[in-house]
C-alpha positions, 0 to 999 in steps of 0.5 A: 335327632328326633328319631320316632317322628317324621314331623319332629325330623323335619322341624329340626331340618328347618330349626338348622336350616334357619340357625345357618341363615341367621349365623351368616346374616348376623355374620355380615353385620359384623364384618360391615360394622368392622369394616366401617370401624377400620375406615374410620380409624384410618379417617377415610371419609368418602370410604366411611360414607359407603361402609356407612350406608352399607352396614345401615342396610345389613343392619336394618335387613337382619332387624327386619327379619328377626335375626337382630332385636330392634332397639339393637339395631337402632343402638348400633346404627345410632353409635356409628352414625355418631362416629361419622358425625364427629369424624366428618366435623373434625375435618 
């Protein structure tokens, strides 16, 4: 940590706070994806639909805040939507 300049100390504090917030958001995105994938393995369509909506919302929020890149968000949403559509069509 910086010792000489108070502005450097403040910048360090701010970056640490941002890092922890970003880590929390990234973790919640991963958790929602895992929740959706486990529901797809169980083939629970009603639960999958709700989990998909929640997951998309979290991914969009993270992309909007710049925590994940926009193309990464689009790719994740596309893959999960395609998985949902194939399972829904199979039933």
